[in-house]
C-alpha positions in Angstrom: -91.6 -229.1 -23.1 -92.4 -230.3 -19.6 -90.1 -232.8 -17.8 -90.3 -234.7 -14.6 -88.3 -237.7 -13.2 -89.8 -240.1 -15.8 -91.8 -238.0 -18.4 -91.2 -235.9 -21.5 -94.3 -234.1 -22.8 -93.7 -232.8 -26.3 -96.3 -230.1 -26.6 -94.6 -228.0 -29.3 -94.5 -230.7 -32.1 -91.1 -232.2 -31.6 -92.2 -235.8 -31.3 -94.4 -237.6 -33.7 -96.0 -241.1 -33.3 -97.0 -243.2 -36.3 -97.6 -240.1 -38.4 -95.4 -238.0 -40.8 -94.4 -234.5 -40.0 -95.3 -231.9 -42.6 -91.9 -230.9 -44.0 -92.7 -229.2 -47.3 -91.9 -225.7 -46.0 -89.0 -226.8 -43.8 -85.3 -226.1 -44.4 -82.4 -228.4 -43.8 -81.2 -226.1 -41.1 -84.5 -226.3 -39.3 -84.6 -230.1 -39.7 -81.1 -230.3 -38.3 -82.0 -228.2 -35.3 -85.0 -230.4 -34.8 -82.7 -233.5 -34.8 -80.5 -231.8 -32.3 -83.5 -231.1 -30.1 -84.6 -234.8 -30.3 -81.0 -235.8 -29.3 -81.3 -233.6 -26.3 -84.6 -235.1 -25.3 -83.3 -238.6 -25.8 -80.4 -237.8 -23.5 -82.9 -237.2 -20.7 -83.5 -240.9 -20.8 -87.1 -240.8 -19.8 -89.5 -243.8 -19.6 -92.5 -241.9 -21.0 -92.6 -239.6 -24.0 -95.9 -238.1 -24.9 -95.9 -237.3 -28.6 -97.6 -234.1 -29.8 -98.8 -235.6 -33.0 -100.2 -239.1 -33.7 -103.2 -241.4 -33.0 -105.3 -241.3 -29.9 -104.3 -243.8 -27.3 -100.6 -243.7 -28.0 -98.2 -245.9 -26.1 -96.0 -243.0 -24.9 -92.8 -244.9 -25.7 -89.4 -243.2 -25.9 -88.9 -245.0 -29.2 -90.9 -242.2 -30.9 -87.9 -239.9 -30.3 -85.7 -242.2 -32.5 -88.5 -242.8 -35.0 -89.0 -239.0 -35.5 -85.2 -238.5 -35.7 -84.9 -241.3 -38.3 -87.7 -239.8 -40.4 -86.0 -236.4 -40.4 -82.6 -237.9 -41.3 -84.1 -239.9 -44.1 -85.9 -236.8 -45.4 -82.6 -234.9 -45.4 -80.8 -237.7 -47.2 -83.5 -238.1 -49.9 -84.0 -234.4 -50.4 -80.5 -234.1 -51.9 -81.0 -237.3 -54.0 -84.2 -236.2 -55.6 -85.1 -233.4 -58.0 -88.8 -232.8 -57.3 -91.3 -232.9 -54.5 -93.3 -235.9 -56.0 -90.0 -237.8 -56.5 -89.1 -237.1 -52.9 
């Protein structure tokens, strides 16, 4: 990750924009660590966040930090409420 006064560049796959992370081989521990990393990035309070995954021409909004975090939290919640991958 590279930071400046107003920028976060997520070049390691931490931030997704309008796309779903591949989580089939992830663990709850790994997803929780990812959430903690997103919290740390959000605490930097930057105006620009360049997502590492998503469509061309992204808007570089910090809202993608929260959206990725929410997706991971929802996945964690639903993973314990479902019994199979297709159900999840």
